[in-house]
C-alpha positions as CSV (number, residue, x, y, z in Angstrom):
1,M,-46.4,144.8,168.5
2,S,-49.9,143.4,169.1
3,E,-53.2,144.6,167.6
4,T,-56.8,143.8,168.4
5,Y,-59.3,144.5,165.6
6,L,-63.1,144.9,166.3
7,E,-66.1,145.6,164.1
8,Y,-69.6,146.9,164.9
9,S,-72.7,146.4,162.8
10,D,-75.9,148.2,163.7
11,P,-78.9,145.8,164.0
12,N,-80.7,148.1,161.5
13,G,-77.9,147.9,159.0
14,A,-77.2,151.6,159.1
15,E,-73.6,151.5,160.6
16,H,-70.6,149.4,160.0
17,K,-67.5,150.6,161.9
18,F,-64.1,149.3,162.9
19,Y,-62.0,149.9,166.0
20,A,-58.4,148.7,166.2
21,V,-56.0,149.0,169.2
22,A,-52.3,148.3,168.8
23,V,-49.7,148.3,171.6
24,D,-46.0,148.7,170.9
25,G,-44.0,149.0,174.1
26,A,-45.2,152.1,175.9
27,G,-47.0,153.4,172.7
28,L,-50.7,153.0,172.0
29,T,-52.2,153.5,168.6
30,I,-56.0,153.5,167.9
31,R,-57.5,153.4,164.5
32,Y,-61.3,153.8,164.0
33,G,-63.8,154.8,161.4
34,R,-66.2,153.4,158.8
35,I,-65.4,150.0,157.2
36,G,-64.0,150.5,153.8
37,T,-62.2,153.8,154.7
38,D,-58.8,154.5,156.2
39,G,-60.5,156.0,159.3
40,Q,-58.7,158.2,161.8
41,I,-55.6,157.5,163.9
42,Q,-54.7,158.5,167.4
43,H,-51.2,158.0,169.0
44,K,-50.4,158.2,172.7
45,T,-47.3,157.3,174.8
46,F,-47.4,156.1,178.4
47,P,-44.8,156.0,181.1
48,S,-44.6,152.2,180.8
49,A,-45.6,149.3,178.6
50,E,-47.9,148.1,181.5
51,K,-49.8,151.3,181.5
52,A,-50.2,151.2,177.7
53,E,-51.6,147.6,178.0
54,A,-54.0,148.7,180.7
55,E,-55.3,151.6,178.7
56,A,-55.7,149.3,175.6
57,D,-57.7,146.7,177.7
58,K,-59.9,149.5,179.0
59,K,-60.7,150.8,175.5
60,L,-61.5,147.3,174.2
61,R,-63.8,146.5,177.1
62,D,-65.7,149.7,176.5
63,K,-66.2,148.9,172.8
64,R,-67.2,145.3,173.5
65,R,-69.9,146.6,175.9
66,K,-71.2,148.7,173.1
67,G,-71.6,145.8,170.7
68,Y,-68.2,145.7,169.0
69,E,-66.9,142.2,168.3
70,D,-63.6,140.6,167.3
71,A,-63.3,140.4,163.5
72,V,-60.9,139.8,160.7
73,Q,-60.0,143.0,158.8
74,G,-61.1,143.0,155.2
75,V,-63.8,140.4,155.4
76,R,-66.7,142.9,155.5
77,Q,-66.5,145.3,152.6
78,K,-67.7,148.8,152.1
79,R,-71.3,149.3,151.1
80,A,-71.9,148.3,147.4
81,I,-72.5,151.1,144.9
82,M,-75.5,150.8,142.6
83,R,-75.6,152.3,139.1
84,R,-79.1,152.8,137.9
85,T,-79.7,151.0,134.6
86,I,-82.1,152.9,132.3
87,T,-83.5,151.3,129.2
88,E,-84.5,154.1,126.9
89,T,-87.3,153.3,124.5
90,R,-87.3,154.7,121.0
91,S,-88.8,158.1,121.0
92,T,-92.0,158.5,118.9
93,T,-92.5,162.2,119.8
94,R,-92.2,164.3,116.6
95,Q,-92.3,167.8,118.2
96,G,-89.1,168.8,120.1
97,A,-89.0,170.8,123.3
98,P,-88.0,174.4,123.2
99,L,-84.6,174.1,124.9
100,L,-82.8,177.4,125.7
101,W,-79.4,175.8,126.5
102,K,-77.8,172.5,127.3
103,F,-74.7,171.5,129.2
104,D,-73.1,168.0,128.7
105,T,-71.5,166.7,132.0
106,N,-70.2,163.6,130.2
107,A,-71.8,161.1,132.6
108,T,-75.3,160.0,133.6
109,A,-76.8,162.8,135.8
110,F,-79.3,162.4,138.6
111,G,-78.7,165.4,140.9
112,I,-80.4,168.7,140.3
113,F,-81.3,171.7,142.3
114,A,-82.6,175.0,140.8
115,D,-83.7,178.4,142.1
116,D,-83.8,181.8,140.6
117,R,-80.1,182.3,141.1
118,Q,-78.4,179.0,140.3
119,V,-78.9,175.6,138.7
120,W,-76.9,172.7,140.1
121,V,-76.2,169.3,138.4
122,G,-74.4,166.3,139.8
123,N,-73.4,163.1,137.8
124,E,-72.2,159.6,138.4
125,A,-68.6,160.6,137.8
126,G,-68.8,162.7,141.0
127,Q,-68.8,166.0,139.1
128,V,-71.0,168.8,140.4
129,H,-71.5,172.1,138.6
130,A,-73.4,175.3,139.5
131,L,-74.7,177.3,136.5
132,S,-76.6,180.6,136.2
133,P,-80.1,180.4,134.9
134,E,-78.7,181.6,131.6
135,G,-76.2,178.8,131.4
136,E,-72.9,180.3,132.6
137,V,-70.8,177.8,134.7
138,L,-70.1,179.5,138.0
139,R,-68.6,176.8,140.2
140,S,-67.4,173.2,139.9
141,F,-66.6,170.4,142.4
142,T,-65.2,166.9,142.2
143,L,-66.5,164.5,144.8
144,P,-65.1,161.0,145.5
145,D,-68.0,159.1,143.9
146,G,-71.2,159.4,142.0
147,V,-73.7,162.0,143.0
148,K,-77.3,160.7,143.4
149,C,-79.0,163.9,144.5
150,L,-78.6,167.6,145.2
151,V,-80.8,169.2,147.9
152,R,-81.2,172.6,149.6
153,D,-81.8,173.2,153.3
154,D,-82.4,176.9,153.8
155,R,-79.3,178.6,152.3
156,W,-77.1,175.5,152.2
157,T,-76.7,173.1,149.2
158,F,-75.8,169.5,149.8
159,A,-74.7,166.7,147.5
160,G,-75.5,163.1,148.4
161,C,-72.5,161.0,147.2
162,D,-72.2,157.2,146.6
163,D,-69.4,157.1,149.2
164,G,-72.0,157.5,151.9
165,N,-71.2,161.1,152.7
166,V,-73.3,164.2,152.2
167,Y,-71.1,167.1,151.3
168,D,-71.8,170.8,152.1
169,L,-71.2,172.8,148.9
170,S,-71.8,176.2,150.5
171,G,-68.1,177.2,150.9
172,K,-65.1,177.4,148.7
173,L,-64.3,173.8,149.4
174,P,-66.9,171.0,150.0
175,F,-66.8,169.2,153.3
176,V,-68.6,166.2,154.9
177,A,-71.7,167.4,156.7
178,Y,-73.4,164.0,157.2
179,E,-72.2,160.4,157.1
180,V,-74.7,157.7,156.2
181,E,-73.4,154.3,156.9
182,G,-74.9,151.0,155.7
183,S,-74.5,147.8,153.7
184,A,-77.0,148.5,150.9
185,A,-76.5,151.0,148.2
186,L,-78.0,154.4,149.0
187,L,-80.4,155.5,146.3
188,W,-81.9,158.8,147.4
189,M,-81.6,161.5,150.1
190,D,-83.5,164.6,151.3
191,I,-82.8,167.2,153.9
192,H,-85.1,169.5,155.8
193,A,-84.4,171.6,158.9
194,G,-81.3,169.6,159.7
195,T,-82.9,166.2,159.4
196,L,-81.3,164.0,156.7
197,A,-83.4,161.1,155.4
198,A,-82.0,158.4,153.2
199,S,-83.4,155.4,151.4
200,D,-81.5,152.4,150.0
201,A,-81.7,149.5,147.6
202,G,-83.3,147.3,150.3
203,G,-86.3,149.7,150.7
204,N,-85.0,150.8,154.1
205,V,-85.3,154.4,155.4
206,F,-83.0,156.1,157.8
207,A,-83.1,159.5,159.5
208,F,-80.0,161.4,160.9
209,D,-79.5,164.6,162.8
210,A,-77.0,167.3,162.0
211,E,-74.2,165.4,163.9
212,S,-74.7,162.3,161.7
213,D,-76.2,160.5,164.7
214,Q,-78.9,158.1,163.6
215,Q,-82.3,159.2,164.9
216,W,-84.2,156.1,163.7
217,A,-84.2,153.4,161.1
218,N,-87.1,151.5,159.5
219,V,-85.9,148.3,157.9
220,G,-87.9,145.7,155.9
221,T,-90.9,147.8,154.8
222,G,-91.8,145.1,152.4
223,G,-90.4,146.8,149.3
224,S,-87.0,147.3,147.6
225,M,-85.3,150.0,145.6
226,G,-86.0,153.1,147.6
227,W,-85.8,155.7,144.8
228,M,-88.0,158.2,146.7
229,V,-87.5,159.9,150.0
230,R,-88.8,163.4,150.9
231,V,-88.9,165.3,154.2
232,D,-91.1,168.1,155.7
233,D,-91.9,169.5,159.1
234,R,-94.1,166.5,160.0
235,G,-92.7,163.4,158.4
236,V,-90.4,161.4,156.1
237,Y,-92.1,160.1,153.0
238,Y,-90.8,157.2,150.9
239,G,-91.5,155.3,147.8
240,H,-90.3,151.9,146.6
241,S,-91.5,148.7,144.9
242,R,-94.5,148.3,147.2
243,G,-95.8,151.9,147.1
244,V,-95.5,155.0,149.2
245,G,-95.7,155.7,152.9
246,M,-94.9,158.1,155.8
247,Y,-92.9,157.9,159.0
248,D,-93.1,160.4,161.9
249,R,-90.1,162.7,161.4
250,T,-89.0,162.6,165.1
251,S,-89.7,159.1,166.2
252,G,-89.8,157.1,162.9
253,I,-93.1,155.6,163.8
254,P,-94.9,154.3,160.7
255,L,-98.0,156.4,160.0
256,W,-99.4,155.0,156.8
257,Q,-98.5,153.0,153.7
258,T,-100.4,152.9,150.4
259,K,-99.8,150.7,147.3
260,T,-99.1,152.3,143.9
261,R,-99.6,151.0,140.4
262,G,-96.1,149.8,139.6
263,D,-92.8,150.4,141.3
264,V,-91.9,154.0,142.4
265,L,-88.9,155.4,140.5
266,F,-89.1,159.0,141.6
267,G,-91.0,161.2,144.0
268,W,-91.9,164.9,144.5
269,Q,-93.7,166.9,147.1
270,D,-95.5,170.2,147.0
271,G,-97.5,171.6,149.9
272,T,-100.0,168.9,151.0
273,D,-99.3,166.5,148.1
274,L,-97.0,163.7,147.2
275,Y,-96.3,162.7,143.6
276,A,-94.9,159.2,142.7
277,G,-93.7,158.4,139.2
278,T,-94.1,154.6,138.5
279,T,-93.2,151.8,136.1
280,Q,-96.8,151.7,135.0
281,N,-96.5,154.9,133.0
282,L,-98.1,157.0,135.7
283,I,-97.6,159.8,138.1
284,Q,-99.9,159.2,141.1
285,R,-100.8,162.0,143.4
286,F,-101.5,161.3,147.1
287,T,-102.3,163.6,150.0
288,K,-99.8,163.5,152.8
289,A,-102.3,161.5,154.7
290,G,-102.0,158.7,152.2
291,E,-105.2,159.3,150.1
292,H,-104.9,158.6,146.4
293,V,-106.5,161.6,144.6
294,Q,-105.2,161.8,141.0
295,D,-103.4,159.9,138.2
296,Y,-101.4,161.5,135.3
297,A,-101.0,159.1,132.4
298,C,-97.8,159.0,130.3
299,D,-96.9,156.8,127.4
300,D,-93.7,155.2,128.9
301,V,-92.2,154.5,132.3
302,V,-92.0,157.6,134.4
303,L,-88.4,158.4,135.4
304,S,-89.0,161.8,137.1
305,C,-91.6,164.4,137.9
306,A,-92.1,167.9,139.3
307,T,-94.7,170.6,139.7
308,S,-95.1,174.3,139.4
309,P,-95.8,176.1,142.7
310,G,-99.0,174.9,144.3
311,G,-99.2,172.0,141.9
312,E,-101.0,174.0,139.3
313,Y,-99.0,172.1,136.6
314,V,-97.5,168.7,136.8
315,F,-94.5,167.7,134.7
316,A,-93.1,164.3,133.9
317,G,-90.1,162.8,132.1
318,D,-90.3,159.2,130.6
319,S,-88.0,156.5,129.3
320,G,-88.9,157.5,125.7
321,S,-87.0,160.9,126.2
322,A,-90.3,162.8,126.3
323,V,-91.5,165.5,128.8
324,Y,-95.1,166.1,129.6
325,C,-97.2,168.8,131.2
326,F,-100.6,168.2,132.9
327,T,-103.1,170.3,134.7
328,R,-103.6,169.6,138.3
329,S,-106.8,167.7,137.4
330,G,-105.0,165.4,135.1
331,E,-105.6,166.8,131.6
332,R,-102.5,166.4,129.4
333,L,-101.5,169.7,127.9
334,W,-98.5,168.7,125.9
335,K,-95.8,166.1,125.2
336,L,-92.5,167.0,123.6
337,G,-89.2,165.3,122.9
338,T,-86.2,166.4,124.9
339,G,-83.6,165.6,122.3
340,V,-81.1,165.0,125.1
341,G,-82.3,161.7,126.7
342,G,-84.7,160.6,129.4
343,A,-84.9,163.1,132.3
344,L,-83.8,161.3,135.5
345,S,-84.6,164.4,137.6
346,M,-86.3,167.7,137.0
347,Q,-87.3,171.0,138.6
348,Y,-89.6,173.8,137.6
349,V,-88.5,177.4,138.4
350,G,-89.8,180.7,137.1
351,G,-91.3,179.4,133.8
352,R,-88.5,177.0,133.0
353,L,-88.2,173.3,133.4
354,Y,-84.7,172.2,134.2
355,L,-83.8,168.6,133.3
356,V,-80.9,166.2,133.9
357,T,-80.7,163.2,131.8
358,V,-79.4,159.6,131.4
359,R,-77.0,161.0,128.8
360,G,-75.6,163.4,131.4
361,V,-77.1,166.6,130.0
362,L,-78.4,169.5,132.0
363,A,-81.0,171.4,129.9
364,A,-83.2,174.5,130.4
365,L,-86.6,174.1,128.8
366,N,-88.7,177.2,128.1
367,A,-92.1,176.2,129.6
368,S,-93.9,179.4,128.8
369,A,-97.2,179.0,126.9
370,E,-95.8,180.9,123.9
371,A,-92.7,178.8,123.6
372,I,-94.7,175.5,123.9
373,Q,-97.2,176.6,121.3
374,A,-94.4,177.4,118.9
375,A,-92.7,174.0,119.6
376,Q,-96.0,172.3,118.8
377,R,-96.0,174.0,115.4
378,G,-92.4,172.7,114.9
379,E,-90.8,176.1,115.7
380,T,-88.0,175.6,118.3
381,P,-84.9,177.6,119.0
382,T,-81.4,176.1,118.5
383,P,-80.2,175.5,122.1
384,R,-77.0,177.1,123.1
385,D,-74.2,174.5,123.8
386,V,-72.7,175.5,127.2
387,K,-69.0,174.5,127.5
388,L,-66.8,174.1,130.5
389,A,-63.8,176.4,130.2
390,A,-60.7,174.3,129.4
391,A,-58.8,176.0,132.3
392,A,-61.6,175.6,134.8
393,S,-60.6,173.8,138.0
394,A,-62.9,171.8,140.3
395,S,-62.8,172.1,144.1
396,V,-62.2,168.8,145.9
397,P,-63.3,168.0,149.5
398,L,-61.5,169.4,152.4
399,T,-59.6,166.6,154.1
400,Q,-57.2,168.4,156.4
401,L,-56.5,171.9,157.8
402,A,-53.2,173.6,158.1
403,I,-52.6,175.3,161.4
404,T,-52.5,179.1,160.9
405,P,-51.8,182.0,163.2
406,D,-54.8,183.3,165.2
407,S,-56.1,186.3,163.1
408,G,-58.6,187.2,165.8
409,S,-61.4,187.7,163.2
410,G,-64.3,185.4,162.9
411,V,-66.1,183.1,165.4
412,R,-64.0,180.9,167.6
413,L,-64.9,177.2,168.0
414,I,-63.5,174.5,170.3
415,C,-63.5,170.8,169.8
416,E,-64.2,168.9,173.0
417,R,-64.8,165.3,173.9
418,D,-68.4,164.5,174.9
419,G,-68.5,160.9,176.1
420,T,-67.3,158.8,173.1
421,R,-67.9,161.7,170.6
422,L,-66.0,164.8,169.6
423,R,-68.3,167.9,169.6
424,V,-67.6,171.3,168.2
425,R,-69.1,174.3,169.9
426,P,-68.7,178.1,169.9
427,T,-66.7,179.7,172.7
428,D,-68.2,183.2,172.3
429,P,-70.9,183.7,175.0
430,S,-73.0,185.6,172.5
431,F,-73.8,182.2,170.9
432,N,-75.8,179.4,172.4
433,A,-73.9,176.4,173.7
434,W,-75.1,174.4,170.7
435,N,-73.2,171.9,168.6
436,V,-71.8,173.1,165.3
437,Q,-72.2,170.9,162.1
438,F,-68.6,170.3,161.5
439,P,-66.6,167.8,159.4
440,R,-65.9,164.7,161.5
441,N,-62.6,164.1,159.7
442,L,-61.3,167.6,160.7
443,R,-62.2,167.3,164.5
444,V,-59.2,167.1,166.8
445,A,-59.8,167.0,170.6
446,G,-58.7,170.3,172.1
447,A,-58.3,172.1,168.8
448,T,-59.5,175.6,168.2
449,Y,-61.0,176.8,164.9
450,L,-62.1,180.1,163.4
451,V,-65.0,180.4,160.9
452,D,-66.4,183.5,159.2
453,D,-69.7,183.2,161.0
454,L,-72.3,180.8,162.3
455,L,-76.0,180.7,161.5
456,D,-78.8,179.2,163.6
457,A,-80.1,176.1,161.8
458,G,-82.7,175.2,164.3
459,G,-81.1,174.0,167.5
460,F,-77.6,173.7,166.0
461,Y,-75.2,175.9,164.0
462,R,-73.9,175.7,160.5
463,V,-70.6,177.2,159.4
464,V,-70.6,180.2,157.1
465,G,-67.5,180.6,155.0
466,D,-64.1,179.0,155.4
467,I,-62.8,176.9,158.3
468,R,-59.4,177.7,159.8
469,R,-57.5,175.8,162.6
470,V,-55.5,178.2,164.7
471,S,-52.5,177.7,166.8
């Protein structure tokens, strides 16, 4: 048996793939995928060894024309993973914050998403949990690697994972919705209207569509450690060691860049404003046109920030395990100790400030005026300790589908080859002939699937409910 092994590296550093072709008599085996993974395998048998060799030669010529080159397997490794090192300074804050409840995930936690129905937390052990606003654990997931961020796009919740995948957590089992390939460690992600933006340890910014196809990449922006990326209808906003800036969402054309005082360690957006937390103990507010308009001074390095709706109040978490509240104009209203570590991410919803910390704790802080005034007098409630039930099980990513009889219920999908890619589209004429965001590792040419429903996500469909492959 003979095998030819090729690799492809995108000039922008966003993709590193392999493609291997092996011929054994009349049999042809193709392996392909991201470097550092097992990839996918296809087998095919031909009438003769000569025909198998001819098909192998054709496949290899096509790949070489697209930039693939001969390589030695194992030389290039999977993208490195970066663990953020936080040096917590000694807290000097006497008054403690009025925490309602706290949940220890047992590993440093970055990811948070909160609304009036659920509060999500993801940690560096790959554990993701969804809790009610009152602190009841509702769902749990185990992903392959650390979770850097949790984001919401309409009704779908996504977890950005250190393995380079972004998992859809909307169904019973998580599945890969986006694949972000690259050589540098991914640090942050955001999603809006199907566009995924990612920033990495080299300060690079990438944008992908719902099919995981790269729309554009901007490499070498002059900074490093891209801990901030945010997306809206107009653009992709980023922050790193050289400041903040904006790219056009569709084309990736740079629109502006502005220096900050210190490295950017976190970023938030609200309406027409951007907020950058920096190593110089500041939150700096900019308009989305790049104009610096306000500073919010903290006493230690700012690890995270958030706002109430409309930016009426601005919140910060620092490396001294303190949380702050400012008016929009910059007046500091209060500073309180968390008691659970420095907040690496935070979100304000309905009078509560939810925190996830370097110690791995998700906590709900009562940010009402009455609770804060009581805390400043030294009167704080004893937070309820939320425990994960001993018998609780965590859902793991969907990696394969069993073939089941056609139940006839649901929306039928077909997987078809479109050039070099496999696309999944609905067969029902009542739906548009749009692509469906569908796990790449579950796509099989010619296969038919049933899903509970599809929803228009703006030029493509997202799956609602479970995925079933039918015979």
